[in-house]
ZALO-604419 format. One record per residue (C-alpha): residue number from 1; x, y, z. Coordinates in steps of 0.2 Angstrom, whole numbers, plus 5000, padded with zeros to 4 digits. Layout:
<pts>
+-----+------+------+------+
| seq |    x |    y |    z |
+-----+------+------+------+
| NUM |    X |    Y |    Z |
...
+-----+------+------+------+
</pts>
This chain:
<pts>
+-----+------+------+------+
| seq |    x |    y |    z |
+-----+------+------+------+
|   1 | 4872 | 5068 | 4891 |
|   2 | 4873 | 5049 | 4891 |
|   3 | 4884 | 5034 | 4887 |
|   4 | 4877 | 5026 | 4871 |
|   5 | 4890 | 5012 | 4869 |
|   6 | 4906 | 5006 | 4878 |
|   7 | 4918 | 4994 | 4870 |
|   8 | 4934 | 4987 | 4876 |
|   9 | 4948 | 4988 | 4863 |
|  10 | 4961 | 4975 | 4859 |
|  11 | 4975 | 4986 | 4865 |
|  12 | 4977 | 4985 | 4884 |
|  13 | 4968 | 4997 | 4895 |
|  14 | 4959 | 5005 | 4879 |
|  15 | 4941 | 5008 | 4877 |
|  16 | 4930 | 5016 | 4864 |
|  17 | 4915 | 5026 | 4871 |
|  18 | 4901 | 5032 | 4861 |
|  19 | 4893 | 5047 | 4870 |
|  20 | 4877 | 5057 | 4866 |
|  21 | 4875 | 5076 | 4871 |
|  22 | 4857 | 5080 | 4871 |
|  23 | 4850 | 5095 | 4862 |
|  24 | 4847 | 5106 | 4877 |
|  25 | 4864 | 5104 | 4884 |
|  26 | 4872 | 5108 | 4866 |
|  27 | 4860 | 5123 | 4864 |
|  28 | 4867 | 5130 | 4881 |
|  29 | 4885 | 5127 | 4875 |
|  30 | 4881 | 5136 | 4858 |
|  31 | 4874 | 5151 | 4867 |
|  32 | 4888 | 5152 | 4879 |
|  33 | 4901 | 5152 | 4864 |
|  34 | 4890 | 5165 | 4854 |
|  35 | 4891 | 5177 | 4869 |
|  36 | 4909 | 5175 | 4870 |
|  37 | 4913 | 5176 | 4851 |
|  38 | 4900 | 5189 | 4846 |
|  39 | 4911 | 5203 | 4853 |
|  40 | 4924 | 5200 | 4840 |
|  41 | 4912 | 5199 | 4825 |
|  42 | 4908 | 5213 | 4813 |
|  43 | 4891 | 5211 | 4804 |
|  44 | 4886 | 5225 | 4792 |
|  45 | 4871 | 5235 | 4799 |
|  46 | 4875 | 5230 | 4817 |
|  47 | 4887 | 5238 | 4830 |
|  48 | 4902 | 5227 | 4833 |
|  49 | 4897 | 5214 | 4846 |
|  50 | 4878 | 5217 | 4844 |
|  51 | 4874 | 5205 | 4830 |
|  52 | 4860 | 5192 | 4834 |
|  53 | 4866 | 5174 | 4834 |
|  54 | 4854 | 5169 | 4820 |
|  55 | 4861 | 5183 | 4809 |
|  56 | 4879 | 5177 | 4812 |
|  57 | 4873 | 5159 | 4809 |
|  58 | 4864 | 5164 | 4793 |
|  59 | 4880 | 5173 | 4786 |
|  60 | 4893 | 5160 | 4791 |
|  61 | 4883 | 5144 | 4792 |
|  62 | 4874 | 5137 | 4807 |
|  63 | 4889 | 5127 | 4811 |
|  64 | 4900 | 5142 | 4815 |
|  65 | 4899 | 5139 | 4834 |
|  66 | 4899 | 5120 | 4833 |
|  67 | 4917 | 5116 | 4836 |
|  68 | 4919 | 5127 | 4851 |
|  69 | 4903 | 5122 | 4859 |
|  70 | 4907 | 5104 | 4857 |
|  71 | 4924 | 5107 | 4865 |
|  72 | 4915 | 5114 | 4880 |
|  73 | 4904 | 5099 | 4881 |
|  74 | 4917 | 5085 | 4879 |
|  75 | 4925 | 5085 | 4897 |
|  76 | 4909 | 5083 | 4907 |
|  77 | 4901 | 5072 | 4894 |
|  78 | 4916 | 5060 | 4894 |
|  79 | 4918 | 5061 | 4913 |
|  80 | 4900 | 5055 | 4915 |
|  81 | 4901 | 5042 | 4901 |
|  82 | 4916 | 5035 | 4909 |
|  83 | 4908 | 5034 | 4926 |
|  84 | 4893 | 5025 | 4919 |
|  85 | 4905 | 5013 | 4910 |
|  86 | 4914 | 5010 | 4926 |
|  87 | 4931 | 5016 | 4920 |
|  88 | 4943 | 5030 | 4925 |
|  89 | 4950 | 5040 | 4911 |
|  90 | 4969 | 5042 | 4910 |
|  91 | 4971 | 5049 | 4893 |
|  92 | 4960 | 5054 | 4878 |
|  93 | 4968 | 5048 | 4862 |
|  94 | 4955 | 5054 | 4850 |
|  95 | 4937 | 5061 | 4848 |
|  96 | 4927 | 5060 | 4833 |
|  97 | 4909 | 5068 | 4830 |
|  98 | 4898 | 5055 | 4822 |
|  99 | 4881 | 5063 | 4821 |
| 100 | 4874 | 5081 | 4824 |
| 101 | 4855 | 5080 | 4826 |
| 102 | 4846 | 5087 | 4841 |
| 103 | 4862 | 5088 | 4850 |
| 104 | 4877 | 5078 | 4844 |
| 105 | 4885 | 5061 | 4846 |
| 106 | 4904 | 5058 | 4847 |
| 107 | 4916 | 5043 | 4848 |
| 108 | 4931 | 5044 | 4860 |
| 109 | 4945 | 5032 | 4861 |
| 110 | 4952 | 5033 | 4879 |
| 111 | 4966 | 5025 | 4890 |
| 112 | 4959 | 5020 | 4907 |
| 113 | 4966 | 5015 | 4923 |
| 114 | 4971 | 4997 | 4923 |
| 115 | 4963 | 4982 | 4934 |
| 116 | 4978 | 4977 | 4944 |
| 117 | 4981 | 4962 | 4956 |
| 118 | 4991 | 4960 | 4971 |
| 119 | 4993 | 4946 | 4984 |
| 120 | 5003 | 4941 | 4999 |
| 121 | 5004 | 4960 | 5005 |
| 122 | 5001 | 4956 | 5023 |
| 123 | 5014 | 4950 | 5035 |
| 124 | 5030 | 4950 | 5025 |
| 125 | 5047 | 4954 | 5033 |
| 126 | 5056 | 4970 | 5033 |
| 127 | 5073 | 4974 | 5041 |
| 128 | 5074 | 4989 | 5053 |
| 129 | 5091 | 4998 | 5053 |
| 130 | 5101 | 4999 | 5069 |
| 131 | 5097 | 5015 | 5079 |
| 132 | 5111 | 5012 | 5092 |
| 133 | 5121 | 5028 | 5095 |
| 134 | 5139 | 5023 | 5097 |
| 135 | 5153 | 5034 | 5103 |
| 136 | 5160 | 5034 | 5085 |
| 137 | 5144 | 5042 | 5079 |
| 138 | 5145 | 5055 | 5092 |
| 139 | 5163 | 5058 | 5088 |
| 140 | 5159 | 5060 | 5070 |
| 141 | 5146 | 5073 | 5074 |
| 142 | 5158 | 5083 | 5084 |
| 143 | 5171 | 5082 | 5070 |
| 144 | 5158 | 5090 | 5058 |
| 145 | 5155 | 5104 | 5071 |
| 146 | 5174 | 5106 | 5073 |
| 147 | 5175 | 5107 | 5054 |
| 148 | 5161 | 5120 | 5052 |
| 149 | 5170 | 5131 | 5065 |
| 150 | 5188 | 5129 | 5058 |
| 151 | 5198 | 5143 | 5051 |
| 152 | 5212 | 5143 | 5037 |
| 153 | 5230 | 5146 | 5043 |
| 154 | 5246 | 5147 | 5033 |
| 155 | 5257 | 5133 | 5035 |
| 156 | 5276 | 5136 | 5034 |
| 157 | 5284 | 5122 | 5043 |
| 158 | 5280 | 5107 | 5031 |
| 159 | 5276 | 5103 | 5013 |
| 160 | 5259 | 5101 | 5005 |
| 161 | 5249 | 5087 | 5012 |
| 162 | 5232 | 5079 | 5007 |
| 163 | 5218 | 5091 | 5012 |
| 164 | 5228 | 5107 | 5011 |
| 165 | 5224 | 5121 | 5000 |
| 166 | 5239 | 5125 | 4989 |
| 167 | 5240 | 5143 | 4981 |
| 168 | 5248 | 5140 | 4964 |
| 169 | 5253 | 5148 | 4948 |
| 170 | 5252 | 5135 | 4934 |
| 171 | 5253 | 5134 | 4915 |
| 172 | 5250 | 5119 | 4904 |
| 173 | 5260 | 5113 | 4888 |
| 174 | 5256 | 5100 | 4875 |
| 175 | 5271 | 5096 | 4864 |
| 176 | 5280 | 5111 | 4871 |
| 177 | 5266 | 5123 | 4866 |
| 178 | 5255 | 5132 | 4879 |
| 179 | 5236 | 5128 | 4876 |
| 180 | 5221 | 5139 | 4879 |
| 181 | 5213 | 5138 | 4897 |
| 182 | 5229 | 5130 | 4904 |
| 183 | 5235 | 5145 | 4914 |
| 184 | 5231 | 5153 | 4930 |
| 185 | 5239 | 5163 | 4944 |
| 186 | 5236 | 5162 | 4963 |
| 187 | 5224 | 5148 | 4961 |
| 188 | 5217 | 5140 | 4977 |
| 189 | 5218 | 5121 | 4974 |
| 190 | 5211 | 5110 | 4987 |
| 191 | 5222 | 5094 | 4987 |
| 192 | 5211 | 5078 | 4986 |
| 193 | 5196 | 5087 | 4979 |
| 194 | 5197 | 5079 | 4962 |
| 195 | 5194 | 5095 | 4953 |
| 196 | 5209 | 5094 | 4942 |
| 197 | 5213 | 5080 | 4929 |
| 198 | 5219 | 5064 | 4937 |
| 199 | 5237 | 5064 | 4944 |
| 200 | 5238 | 5083 | 4945 |
| 201 | 5234 | 5086 | 4963 |
| 202 | 5244 | 5071 | 4969 |
| 203 | 5260 | 5078 | 4962 |
| 204 | 5258 | 5094 | 4972 |
| 205 | 5260 | 5084 | 4988 |
| 206 | 5277 | 5085 | 4996 |
| 207 | 5282 | 5102 | 4988 |
| 208 | 5286 | 5117 | 4999 |
| 209 | 5282 | 5136 | 4998 |
| 210 | 5291 | 5146 | 4985 |
| 211 | 5296 | 5130 | 4976 |
| 212 | 5295 | 5129 | 4957 |
| 213 | 5293 | 5113 | 4948 |
| 214 | 5284 | 5103 | 4934 |
| 215 | 5272 | 5089 | 4934 |
| 216 | 5267 | 5077 | 4920 |
| 217 | 5249 | 5071 | 4917 |
| 218 | 5238 | 5063 | 4903 |
| 219 | 5221 | 5071 | 4899 |
| 220 | 5207 | 5058 | 4899 |
| 221 | 5201 | 5051 | 4883 |
| 222 | 5184 | 5058 | 4886 |
| 223 | 5190 | 5075 | 4890 |
| 224 | 5178 | 5089 | 4886 |
| 225 | 5191 | 5099 | 4875 |
| 226 | 5193 | 5087 | 4861 |
| 227 | 5210 | 5094 | 4855 |
| 228 | 5217 | 5089 | 4872 |
| 229 | 5208 | 5072 | 4875 |
| 230 | 5221 | 5058 | 4877 |
| 231 | 5236 | 5070 | 4876 |
| 232 | 5251 | 5070 | 4887 |
| 233 | 5254 | 5087 | 4895 |
| 234 | 5267 | 5096 | 4906 |
| 235 | 5262 | 5109 | 4919 |
| 236 | 5274 | 5121 | 4926 |
| 237 | 5270 | 5126 | 4944 |
| 238 | 5275 | 5139 | 4956 |
| 239 | 5269 | 5136 | 4974 |
| 240 | 5265 | 5152 | 4983 |
| 241 | 5257 | 5147 | 4999 |
| 242 | 5251 | 5132 | 5009 |
| 243 | 5235 | 5134 | 5019 |
| 244 | 5227 | 5121 | 5031 |
| 245 | 5212 | 5120 | 5042 |
| 246 | 5215 | 5123 | 5060 |
| 247 | 5201 | 5114 | 5071 |
| 248 | 5196 | 5120 | 5088 |
| 249 | 5200 | 5110 | 5103 |
| 250 | 5185 | 5100 | 5110 |
| 251 | 5184 | 5108 | 5127 |
| 252 | 5171 | 5116 | 5138 |
| 253 | 5174 | 5133 | 5129 |
| 254 | 5171 | 5125 | 5112 |
| 255 | 5155 | 5118 | 5119 |
| 256 | 5149 | 5135 | 5125 |
| 257 | 5153 | 5142 | 5108 |
| 258 | 5143 | 5129 | 5098 |
| 259 | 5129 | 5125 | 5110 |
| 260 | 5118 | 5129 | 5125 |
| 261 | 5128 | 5117 | 5136 |
| 262 | 5142 | 5120 | 5148 |
| 263 | 5153 | 5105 | 5148 |
| 264 | 5159 | 5092 | 5135 |
| 265 | 5150 | 5078 | 5144 |
| 266 | 5133 | 5088 | 5143 |
| 267 | 5136 | 5091 | 5125 |
| 268 | 5139 | 5073 | 5121 |
| 269 | 5123 | 5068 | 5130 |
| 270 | 5114 | 5081 | 5120 |
| 271 | 5121 | 5074 | 5104 |
| 272 | 5117 | 5057 | 5109 |
| 273 | 5098 | 5062 | 5110 |
| 274 | 5099 | 5071 | 5093 |
| 275 | 5108 | 5057 | 5084 |
| 276 | 5096 | 5044 | 5092 |
| 277 | 5081 | 5054 | 5085 |
| 278 | 5089 | 5056 | 5068 |
| 279 | 5093 | 5037 | 5067 |
| 280 | 5075 | 5032 | 5072 |
| 281 | 5068 | 5044 | 5058 |
| 282 | 5080 | 5036 | 5045 |
| 283 | 5076 | 5019 | 5051 |
| 284 | 5057 | 5022 | 5049 |
| 285 | 5059 | 5030 | 5032 |
| 286 | 5070 | 5015 | 5027 |
| 287 | 5057 | 5003 | 5033 |
| 288 | 5044 | 5013 | 5023 |
| 289 | 5055 | 5012 | 5007 |
| 290 | 5056 | 4993 | 5010 |
| 291 | 5037 | 4991 | 5011 |
| 292 | 5035 | 5002 | 4996 |
| 293 | 5047 | 4992 | 4985 |
| 294 | 5039 | 4975 | 4991 |
| 295 | 5022 | 4981 | 4986 |
| 296 | 5028 | 4987 | 4969 |
| 297 | 5036 | 4970 | 4967 |
| 298 | 5020 | 4961 | 4971 |
| 299 | 5009 | 4972 | 4960 |
| 300 | 5003 | 4963 | 4944 |
| 301 | 4996 | 4970 | 4928 |
| 302 | 5000 | 4981 | 4913 |
| 303 | 5001 | 5000 | 4917 |
| 304 | 4998 | 5012 | 4903 |
| 305 | 5012 | 5024 | 4899 |
| 306 | 5000 | 5038 | 4900 |
| 307 | 4999 | 5036 | 4919 |
| 308 | 5018 | 5038 | 4920 |
| 309 | 5017 | 5053 | 4909 |
| 310 | 5003 | 5061 | 4919 |
| 311 | 5013 | 5059 | 4935 |
| 312 | 5029 | 5067 | 4927 |
| 313 | 5019 | 5081 | 4921 |
| 314 | 5011 | 5084 | 4938 |
| 315 | 5028 | 5083 | 4947 |
| 316 | 5035 | 5096 | 4934 |
| 317 | 5020 | 5108 | 4938 |
| 318 | 5023 | 5106 | 4956 |
| 319 | 5041 | 5110 | 4954 |
| 320 | 5037 | 5125 | 4943 |
| 321 | 5025 | 5132 | 4957 |
| 322 | 5039 | 5130 | 4970 |
| 323 | 5052 | 5139 | 4960 |
| 324 | 5040 | 5152 | 4955 |
| 325 | 5036 | 5156 | 4973 |
| 326 | 5055 | 5159 | 4975 |
| 327 | 5054 | 5172 | 4960 |
| 328 | 5062 | 5160 | 4947 |
| 329 | 5053 | 5156 | 4931 |
| 330 | 5055 | 5139 | 4923 |
| 331 | 5064 | 5145 | 4907 |
| 332 | 5077 | 5154 | 4917 |
| 333 | 5079 | 5138 | 4928 |
| 334 | 5081 | 5127 | 4913 |
| 335 | 5094 | 5138 | 4905 |
| 336 | 5104 | 5139 | 4921 |
| 337 | 5104 | 5120 | 4922 |
| 338 | 5108 | 5118 | 4904 |
| 339 | 5093 | 5106 | 4900 |
| 340 | 5077 | 5108 | 4891 |
| 341 | 5059 | 5103 | 4897 |
| 342 | 5061 | 5085 | 4891 |
| 343 | 5077 | 5083 | 4900 |
| 344 | 5068 | 5089 | 4916 |
| 345 | 5055 | 5076 | 4913 |
| 346 | 5068 | 5062 | 4912 |
| 347 | 5075 | 5067 | 4929 |
| 348 | 5057 | 5064 | 4936 |
| 349 | 5053 | 5048 | 4926 |
| 350 | 5060 | 5035 | 4939 |
| 351 | 5052 | 5043 | 4954 |
| 352 | 5035 | 5045 | 4944 |
| 353 | 5035 | 5027 | 4940 |
| 354 | 5037 | 5022 | 4958 |
| 355 | 5023 | 5034 | 4964 |
| 356 | 5011 | 5027 | 4951 |
| 357 | 5015 | 5009 | 4955 |
| 358 | 5014 | 5011 | 4973 |
| 359 | 4998 | 5021 | 4972 |
| 360 | 4990 | 5007 | 4961 |
| 361 | 4996 | 4994 | 4974 |
| 362 | 4988 | 5003 | 4988 |
| 363 | 4971 | 5006 | 4979 |
| 364 | 4971 | 4988 | 4974 |
| 365 | 4973 | 4983 | 4992 |
| 366 | 4960 | 4995 | 4998 |
| 367 | 4948 | 4988 | 4985 |
| 368 | 4952 | 4970 | 4990 |
| 369 | 4950 | 4974 | 5009 |
| 370 | 4934 | 4984 | 5006 |
| 371 | 4942 | 4999 | 5015 |
| 372 | 4929 | 5012 | 5019 |
| 373 | 4932 | 5031 | 5022 |
| 374 | 4920 | 5039 | 5035 |
| 375 | 4915 | 5057 | 5037 |
| 376 | 4926 | 5058 | 5052 |
| 377 | 4941 | 5051 | 5042 |
| 378 | 4938 | 5065 | 5029 |
| 379 | 4936 | 5079 | 5042 |
| 380 | 4952 | 5073 | 5051 |
| 381 | 4961 | 5073 | 5034 |
| 382 | 4955 | 5091 | 5030 |
| 383 | 4960 | 5097 | 5047 |
| 384 | 4978 | 5090 | 5044 |
| 385 | 4979 | 5098 | 5027 |
| 386 | 4973 | 5115 | 5034 |
| 387 | 4986 | 5114 | 5048 |
| 388 | 5000 | 5109 | 5036 |
| 389 | 4996 | 5124 | 5024 |
| 390 | 4992 | 5136 | 5037 |
| 391 | 4974 | 5140 | 5030 |
| 392 | 4957 | 5137 | 5037 |
| 393 | 4948 | 5121 | 5034 |
| 394 | 4934 | 5128 | 5023 |
| 395 | 4947 | 5135 | 5011 |
| 396 | 4955 | 5117 | 5010 |
| 397 | 4937 | 5110 | 5007 |
| 398 | 4934 | 5122 | 4993 |
| 399 | 4950 | 5117 | 4985 |
| 400 | 4950 | 5098 | 4987 |
| 401 | 4934 | 5089 | 4983 |
| 402 | 4929 | 5075 | 4996 |
| 403 | 4929 | 5062 | 4982 |
| 404 | 4948 | 5066 | 4978 |
| 405 | 4953 | 5066 | 4996 |
| 406 | 4943 | 5050 | 5000 |
| 407 | 4955 | 5041 | 4987 |
| 408 | 4970 | 5048 | 4996 |
| 409 | 4963 | 5042 | 5013 |
| 410 | 4959 | 5025 | 5007 |
| 411 | 4977 | 5023 | 5001 |
| 412 | 4984 | 5029 | 5017 |
| 413 | 4973 | 5017 | 5027 |
| 414 | 4979 | 5003 | 5015 |
| 415 | 4997 | 5008 | 5018 |
| 416 | 4994 | 5008 | 5037 |
| 417 | 4986 | 4991 | 5036 |
| 418 | 5002 | 4984 | 5027 |
| 419 | 5014 | 4993 | 5039 |
| 420 | 5005 | 4986 | 5055 |
| 421 | 5006 | 4968 | 5048 |
| 422 | 5024 | 4969 | 5043 |
| 423 | 5036 | 4958 | 5052 |
| 424 | 5050 | 4969 | 5058 |
| 425 | 5067 | 4960 | 5060 |
+-----+------+------+------+
</pts>
């Protein structure tokens, strides 16, 4: 197999490759296809699956196995030809066989990875978020814990307030006529949740247990039930019960219930350490995001849409594998979410675009900086992957080619170079 001709096309990142597959390689492919297909072929005078290849070719034509054999040859032939031409294939737009003689020759139109440019990627400024742990942050964390350990109690000595749960019967009317879906009994409505149409929850506030009253609202113009959209409505309400959260007191007993500490002071010290670690982690992630955004901003060049599409497809495949490991198939998930596969792909589109752009930026930097990957670098990367996936190193090496991993390590080295040079304000 060899590259016969390489031609850059007018369309950006597009090439035409003319590739030859030698007779020996083609013959091996033909024989492989014959062995696979002969089991399905009936020829008079021979048992099923036992007809010699030359007999089948005589009956159906010598080209009977050509298409399948050529399909088997394309991937390796194209990969080798692209490598010889010094390009990386992103997508194959078309393949056309131009000659079949002692092997065959084909012409392929391909989309390739672009040549990008990037400058001023070292020493730019990034801002680190504050990691100061204030008393207010500690108090907020304690309030979250109090809320998680709260209980609902019936309120009898006051009317409904924001944040309460009002247990109500309601029935809605438009022009004096009750409408479908507008009635419920003993409904638990959290006031301030925004679950009902605008103005509904606010008008419950101030009313007391066992009170019966009416409220007036207007359905939004974009309401999902078209027959109600933009209509004025009256709801008749009966308030059965008011429930509110009862939060535990923050004392030593509370601390013993929710932690391993004995006193409030000790608990606050523990929370301070936990919050500090969280803030530091958030600050580092934010700094990384700033660096990524800056590199994407600095990247110059035209990126083929096929690269974005490939990344989206990869993300969808990864997602499918994750949910399958949880016993959920993709069709069930899509039905549950009310979307189709194209809708899921659109959800990944923006993130896929950022990943492709960042990756190209880092690969371009690695090339400009002549970053090299040593055997020790690869061994360290393999060990980290083995530890992360809880498998032995040899299993990882069998699954991830060194060439592929080397690209990842180069990108990581480039990123570390940029991070180390960044000026943190």
